[in-house]
Structure formats: structure tokens, C-alpha cells
C-alpha angles and dihedrals in degrees: 000000000000089000091057100043104018129254096275093055094042089056091049089049093048088051092052093048090051089055094052099272126149125230113213128178120195121190116216134181106213141002093272089057089047093054092045091053091049090048095050092046093048092046091056094051099272112166126204091014112173144142127253128183118233125211114264117232 
């Protein structure tokens, strides 16, 4: 995972998981979908909700 999100983010994710956090990935197709996903997760008590780009193969 560190290769996808970087070492700093991987350590943060590991810390959150160790404290009962949930890691959820949502695939979106455009910026409108990204914003809808962020809005939905935030509305339903999501914390530390943000968008990351993934490398395209």
C-alpha cells in the first residue's frame, strides 16, 4: 500500500486502523462522482475523508 499512497500516508492509515478506523476506497469516474462520494461519507459521520488519485495503468 505504501507504494500507492506513499510512506507517510501508509503510516497514518496503519495508525487509524490500529485505533479502530475503517479504510474505505471508492472508485469514481469523474470529479462530480468524487464530490458526491465525499459528501455522502461526510454526511454519514466519515472522518478524514479525502480524494487521492491512483496511477493509471
